[in-house]
KOLTI-396883 format. One line per 3 residues: number of its first residue (from 1); their letters; for each residue z, x, y of N, C-alpha, C. Coordinates in steps of 0.05 Angstrom, whole numbers, plus 5000, padded with zeros to 4 digits. Example, Ala and Ser with C-alpha at 12.3 -4.5 7.8 and 13.67 -1.06 7.14 Angstrom:
! residues 2
1> as> 5156:5264:4886:5156:5246:4910:5156:5264:4934 | 5142:5257:4955:5143:5273:4979:5157:5258:5001
***
This chain:
! residues 40
1> mik> 5117:4973:5215:5126:4995:5239:5117:5016:5217 | 5099:5010:5195:5085:5030:5176:5060:5043:5191 | 5051:5022:5197:5025:5021:5209:5020:5027:5233
4> atc> 5054:5030:5248:5054:5035:5281:5061:5067:5275 | 5057:5079:5253:5069:5112:5257:5046:5126:5234 | 5043:5098:5225:5004:5116:5215:4972:5111:5207
7> ieg> 4972:5099:5241:4941:5091:5251:4920:5105:5240 | 4917:5117:5240:4897:5133:5201:4898:5132:5179 | 4913:5110:5174:4930:5101:5146:4917:5062:5136
10> tra> 4905:5061:5169:4892:5034:5166:4857:5032:5167 | 4849:5049:5162:4820:5057:5144:4819:5072:5118 | 4842:5076:5118:4847:5095:5088:4840:5073:5064
13> rfr> 4856:5081:5048:4856:5061:5007:4873:5072:5000 | 4878:5076:4982:4905:5072:4968:4910:5051:4935 | 4915:5076:4916:4917:5067:4888:4953:5074:4889
16> fag> 4958:5061:4868:4987:5072:4847:4972:5093:4826 | 4991:5111:4823:4980:5129:4802:4979:5117:4775 | 4955:5128:4740:4958:5116:4738:4938:5087:4741
19> enk> 4924:5083:4754:4913:5055:4766:4892:5057:4778 | 4872:5035:4760:4835:5039:4773:4832:5030:4797 | 4849:4998:4808:4844:4994:4827:4858:5006:4863
22> iyt> 4835:5001:4877:4845:5011:4905:4848:4998:4931 | 4865:4985:4944:4875:4970:4972:4868:4986:4985 | 4865:4972:5001:4867:4975:5033:4894:4978:5047
25> fde> 4901:4978:5067:4923:4992:5066:4939:4967:5068 | 4939:4942:5090:4943:4920:5085:4960:4914:5061 | 4939:4908:5043:4934:4909:5011:4952:4920:4995
28> yik> 4961:4952:5001:4983:4970:4995:5001:4959:5004 | 5016:4949:5027:5038:4937:5033:5045:4918:5020 | 5021:4894:5016:5035:4880:5012:5045:4880:4976
31> eld> 5026:4893:4959:5034:4903:4929:5063:4912:4929 | 5056:4945:4937:5078:4958:4953:5106:4943:4953 | 5114:4938:4964:5124:4906:4972:5138:4886:4947
34> krs> 5114:4867:4935:5119:4857:4921:5122:4878:4888 | 5118:4892:4888:5133:4913:4866:5161:4922:4874 | 5166:4930:4892:5199:4942:4898:5214:4903:4884
37> ksn> 5209:4884:4901:5231:4868:4900:5231:4853:4875 | 5211:4865:4848:5200:4855:4828:5214:4865:4808 | 5233:4890:4819:5250:4907:4806:5270:4928:4818
40> v> 5283:4893:4824:5306:4899:4831:5324:4890:4806
***
């Protein structure tokens, strides 16, 4: 859903605040999902 609404985001690079690792769009979404589930 996010990918469909934010096409330019597929080429952007992302990272979490306070971290140095840079993620691609798909990697970032997967990591965000993983972190969200582990914080439940």
